[in-house]
N, C-alpha and C positions, 0 to 999 in steps of 0.2 A: 251289402252287412255281416251276411255268414260267409262269406267267403274271408275277411277280411280277419274276422276273428277264426277263420282254423287255421289260416295263416298266423296269427299273432300265436297261438295256441303253438305251433309247430317251429315257433323260434323261440318262445319261453321253453320250449322241454329240451331245447340241443343243450346240450352239458358241454358248458365253455371252459372247464374247468379240467377233462377225462386228457386224460392222457400229456400234460403238465405236471405233475410228480415230479419232479429229480432232472425233467427238463433244462439245459445252460442257459442263461442268459446271457449275452454278449451288451456288454455294459461301455457307452461312448469313453472316451478321454479324453481326456484336459487336452488342451489344443501345443502344436511342437512346439511355436514360441507366447512368445511371452506377448502381453495385450491388454486395449487397457480400451474402454465404452464400448457402447452396441450404436447397432444400425446404420444412421452414413456414419456415427462419429468415432465406430468400432478404428481401433489401426493394431495393426501388430510390431514390436519392438521386437530388435535385429539379433536380439538370442535366444537361445534356448530357455525353455522350460522347466530344465532336467529335474531340479525339483521336485515336482509333480506326475513326471513322468515316468523320472530315473536313463536317457538317451544320451548322451554325449558327445561331442561330435566327434567326430572320425570314428564312431562305433560306426559297424557293415548293418546295412538294414535291406528291406526289399521295398521298394517302393511302386505303389497301389494308384491308380484311377482314385477320385472322389466321386461318390455322382449322387448329386445333389437328387433327394424322395425319400420314401420311409423303411425301413428298415423290417427285414417282413424274416421269417424264420420258418423250415421246417423238415418235413421226417415223416415217416411212409404212413406214421397213422394222421399226418394231420396237419394243416397251416394256421401260425402261431404270428400274432402280433403281442409283440412289451407295451408295459400302457408306463408312463411314468409317477411317482408319485412325490413328487414333487414338481411348483409349478415353475415358469418359466424366470429367473434369473436369483431362485432361490442359492444358497452360497451351498449347503449340505448335497447338492447335485456333487461334484465332486467329493467332495468328504469322505462320504461311504463306500467303506473299500468291500464290499460287499455285493454279486446283484438282487439278490433280495431283501436285502434291504432301501434298495432306490426301483428296486422293477414287480408288479404282479404283469405275469404275463397269461392266455387267455390264445382255444384255439379259435380262426377262424366262420364260419358260416358261409363254407359256401355253398349251399345249397337253396335254403328260405331266407337268409342272412346279407347278403350284399342285393339286396335291389339294389339299394341308391348312397352316396355317402364314398369315401371313401377306402371303404372292402370293396363298393363293388367295380374301383383303376386297379385293386391290387389284386383280383378273379381278373381282371383284363390283363393283367401281366403275367400272370401267374397261369395263365390255363392252358397254353404252350403246354407247360413243362408236369403237368398232376401226375399225368400219367411214370416219368423220370421220376421222382416223388415217393411214387405208389413201390417201386424198385428199388429203394436206401433200403439196405441191412435194420432189421428192424431189435425189439429184444424178447431174451424169451417167453417170460412171461407173461409177457401178453399172447404171445403167441398159443401157450399153452391155456390159454385161459383164465391164468392164476388168481388176475390181476382184475376186478370188474372196475375198477376204477382208473388200468389198465399209467404201465410207471411211462413215462415219458423220455426218461434220465439215461437209457439202454439204446444202444443202436450208433446210428448215424442223424446227424443234423445237419441245413447247409443252411448259413448267415446270406442274406441278399437284397440291395435297397430294391426297392418298387419301385417306378418313375416313370415321367410320361405328360401328357399333354395334364393330365387333371389331379398328377398327386405336387405338390410345390407347385413353383411359381416358375423353376428355371425352363421350364420343358411348353409351356404353355402353345409358344411361337409356333412347335412343332408339329403337326401331322399327317399321315404317312402316303400322302403325294406331293409332299413340298419335293422330292425333283421336279419335279411337272410343272415350276410357279409359270417356268418362263412360255407353257407350252399355254396356247391363245384357248385354247381350250377350257371349259370351266369341269372344274375339278371337285367334285363335290367332299365333303373336311368333311373325314375320319381318327379320330383318335386314336393316339398313336403309345404305347402304351411295354413298355415292357421290365424286364429283370437282368444285374449283374450279380455275378455270387464272390460274397471274398471273403468267407470261411468257412470250414465245417469243423464240427465236432467228435469225437467219439467215447461211446460212454461217459459222458457230460467231461474230457477232455477235448482239449481244443487238436488240434494235424500242424501240424509244419505244414511250412506255406506250400512245400512241393508235393507234398501228398493232398494238402489246398487243391490244387495245379491239375493232380490226378484225377480225382474224384471229380471233380469239372468233364477231364474232359474222358472218363470212364463213364457218364452220364448223360453226358451230352449240354452242359449244365453252358448257359453262354457266364464267361466273367469276365471280372474286372479287369483295364490294363497296368502293366507291371513291367517292372524294367529283370529284362532277364539273369541281370549278375546282380547279388548284394553287392550294394556302393556306402562306404564308409559317408559318413553325413557329413557336409561341404557349408558351414552359415556363407560363405559368397555364392555359392550355385545359390542354393533357397528362396537370397535375396531373389536374383537373376530373375530367377519363374518368378514370382510372385508381383517381380517390377512389369512382366514381360503379358502382355495378353491373352486371358484364357482360351481352350479351346474343349472344345463340343462337338462330342459325334454319339452317332448311332448304332456305329458298332466303332464296341473297345478291339477285333481286333487290328484297328488301322491306329491304332495307340501300345509304342512301346517306346515311351524317351523316358529318358533316363535322367534327373536334375542334377546328384550329387558327381564333381569332376572327381579323380581316382587324381588316390596321394596313396604312399605307403604308409599303412597298420597293422601294427601287432594287436590290434584288439578284433578278432570275430568271434566276436558275441549275438548269440537267437537271440532278436530281437522280438521272432514269430512266438513266444514263450504259453504254457496257458492262463498263465495268464494276462496275459501282455499282447496277447492275437491281434489285436489292431493296433497297435505302434507300431506299425509298420505302413500304416495307410497316410500318402501325401500331402503335405500341409493344404 
């Protein structure tokens, strides 16, 4: 009992808001296509929801993998998790234009706050990369000790999806010994968790996709799969992709697919801008 009380006091003393001031949160964006229903009744309609996200057929974009997990972000000062202020189905989710109006964000206690639940699995996913996060560019005022609360808005911030056997349900059937399924020797089931990076921001502004790739390579962080060249959005190709059987791999290096069919376009818009950097995700 004394030991449990000591641990509870440590958890309570952890400042989950430290280094969150000024930290840029990446919000979810509307679906690429119009849709209706939910759950088993959910379906897409065959035209772009341009009035929601601004993308038009023919716009040049980079298409990226969508990993089914939970969104996490990291700076050299810690690992952070956003929390939605609105419940599932609340129409205000897509009407808010400011990240702070929709989300709060907290620093994860990786020492005493990850004994069980989702945070314990997030910790398993990020542990191989914690030393890399500490190498990120930081905020000058933090380095000089000028800000007791810590300013999280300066420096480099990495955005990634944490996923695996116990994060969401997509990969609940996968363990680290899946490759030995055909073996006659019984294998111990070991949970599998990992991350895939999909964006970076510097000093509160999202970087270009090219710089995102360069930063992931520089810091040796696993990146989502993506199309090598900008491609024009093509409705026919999108529908063809959605009607095919989706494939999921443990290694993003195996994926380099393009769902759009090339055609002449005079529109060379950069859709990985500061305010719409997540618009490049594949449907």
